C-alpha positions as CSV (number, residue, x, y, z in Angstrom):
1,E,98.5,110.1,102.6
2,I,101.4,107.6,103.0
3,A,100.3,104.2,104.2
4,S,103.4,103.1,106.0
5,G,106.7,104.5,107.2
6,D,105.4,106.6,110.1
7,D,108.6,105.7,112.1
8,V,110.9,107.2,109.5
9,F,108.7,110.2,108.8
10,F,108.4,110.9,112.5
11,L,112.2,111.0,112.8
12,H,112.4,113.3,109.8
13,Q,109.8,115.6,111.3
14,I,111.6,115.8,114.7
15,K,114.8,116.6,112.8
16,R,113.1,119.3,110.7
17,A,111.5,120.9,113.7
18,G,114.8,121.2,115.5
19,L,113.5,119.3,118.5
20,V,116.8,117.5,119.0
21,S,120.3,118.4,118.0
22,K,121.3,114.9,116.9
23,I,119.7,111.6,116.0
24,N,121.9,108.6,116.5
25,F,121.8,104.9,116.1
26,A,120.9,103.2,119.4
27,N,123.9,100.9,119.6
28,S,122.6,98.7,122.4
29,P,120.9,95.3,122.6
30,E,118.2,96.9,124.8
31,A,117.1,98.9,121.8
32,L,116.4,95.9,119.6
33,V,112.8,95.6,118.4
34,H,111.6,92.2,117.2
35,T,108.9,92.1,114.5
36,S,107.3,89.3,112.5
37,S,108.8,88.7,109.1
38,A,106.8,88.3,106.0
39,S,105.2,84.8,106.0
40,N,105.4,84.1,102.3
41,C,107.1,85.4,99.1
42,K,104.2,87.5,98.0
43,Q,104.1,89.4,101.4
44,F,107.9,89.8,101.2
45,L,107.7,91.3,97.7
46,N,104.9,93.6,98.7
47,Q,106.7,94.7,101.8
48,R,110.0,95.6,100.0
49,I,108.2,97.4,97.2
50,R,106.2,99.4,99.8
51,W,109.4,100.3,101.6
52,A,111.1,101.4,98.3
53,Q,108.0,103.5,97.3
54,K,108.0,105.6,100.5
55,S,111.5,107.0,99.9
56,K,110.1,109.3,97.2
57,H,108.2,111.1,100.0
58,Y,111.4,111.9,102.0
59,Q,111.9,115.6,102.6
60,D,115.2,115.1,104.6
61,L,118.3,116.0,102.6
62,D,120.5,113.6,104.5
63,S,118.2,110.8,103.7
64,W,118.1,111.7,100.0
65,I,121.9,111.8,99.9
66,A,122.2,108.4,101.6
67,A,119.5,106.9,99.3
68,F,121.2,108.4,96.2
69,T,124.6,107.2,97.2
70,I,123.3,103.6,97.9
71,A,121.4,103.6,94.6
72,L,124.3,104.9,92.6
73,C,126.7,102.4,94.1
74,N,124.4,99.5,93.5
75,L,123.5,100.6,90.0
76,C,127.2,101.1,89.2
77,L,128.0,97.5,90.4
78,L,125.2,96.1,88.3
79,G,126.3,98.2,85.3
80,L,129.9,97.0,85.6
81,I,128.7,93.4,85.7
82,L,126.7,93.9,82.6
83,L,129.6,95.6,80.8
84,G,132.1,92.9,81.9
85,E,134.3,95.4,83.7
86,W,135.5,92.9,86.3
87,K,138.6,94.8,87.6
88,I,136.6,98.0,88.3
89,W,133.7,95.9,89.6
90,G,136.0,94.1,92.0
91,F,137.5,97.3,93.4
92,L,134.1,98.9,93.9
93,F,132.6,95.8,95.4
94,L,135.4,95.3,97.9
95,A,135.3,99.0,98.9
96,K,131.5,98.8,99.4
97,F,131.7,95.4,101.2
98,S,134.4,96.7,103.5
99,L,132.3,99.7,104.5
100,D,129.2,97.5,105.0
101,L,131.1,94.9,107.0
102,S,132.6,97.5,109.3
103,L,129.1,98.7,110.1
104,L,127.9,95.2,110.7
105,L,130.8,94.3,112.9
106,S,130.3,97.5,115.0
107,A,127.0,96.0,116.1
108,G,128.4,92.4,116.0
109,S,129.5,92.6,119.6
110,W,125.9,92.4,120.7
111,V,124.2,91.0,117.7
112,K,125.4,87.4,117.7
113,T,125.2,86.0,114.2
114,P,127.6,83.1,113.5
115,G,129.4,83.5,110.2
116,M,128.1,87.0,109.7
117,A,131.1,88.1,107.5
118,W,130.7,85.2,105.1
119,K,126.9,85.5,104.9
120,S,127.3,89.3,104.4
121,F,129.8,88.6,101.5
122,A,127.4,86.2,99.8
123,L,124.5,88.6,100.1
124,S,126.6,91.5,98.9
125,L,127.1,89.6,95.6
126,I,123.4,89.5,94.9
127,Y,122.4,92.8,96.5
128,P,122.8,95.0,93.3
129,F,120.3,92.7,91.5
130,Y,118.0,92.7,94.6
131,F,118.2,96.5,94.9
132,S,117.6,97.2,91.2
133,F,114.6,94.8,91.1
134,F,112.8,96.4,94.0
135,A,113.7,100.0,92.8
136,F,112.3,99.2,89.4
137,M,109.2,97.4,90.7
138,S,108.4,100.3,93.1
139,L,107.9,102.6,90.0
140,F,105.2,100.4,88.5
141,Y,103.7,98.0,90.9
142,K,101.1,98.9,93.5
143,P,101.7,96.6,96.5
144,K,99.0,95.3,98.9
145,W,99.3,96.1,102.5
146,K,96.9,95.0,105.3
147,G,94.4,93.8,102.6
148,R,94.3,96.9,100.4
149,K,96.2,98.2,97.4
150,L,98.3,101.3,98.0
C-alpha cells in the first residue's frame, strides 16, 4: 500500500526477520549507485514530500529513534533562531555540524567533492528550514509520482 521506499522497507523486513546479524553502510566506491535527479522544481518537491511521508510507515525502532533525533535537532535549531537564542543556537549548530561533517569526511576519501566542508556548512545553515518545510508539507500535501497522486 506504500507507493515508494521498497529499498528501505526491504532492509527493515530483513532486520525484523533476523536474517542478518547486522546491517552496515557499504563504505566503498564500488557500492555507489547513480540515479537521475529530479528534472525540475515540482518533481523535486514531490520527491522530497514522498520520501518524508513514507517515514510514518516505519516499524523499525532504530529508524524511529534516528528520525526523531534528526527532527528534534532541526526543530530545536529552527526554534532557537525564531526565539533569537543565538548562543545556544551556535553551540547546537556547531555540535550538529561537527557530527555531520565527520560522517561526510569518513566517505570523503572516495567521494571526491571539492570544497565539501564549506558546501556542507552553507547547506547546514538552511537545513532546519528545509527539513521543517518538507516535514510540514508531508502532513497535508499529496505528491504525484509516476503520473499519479499518492
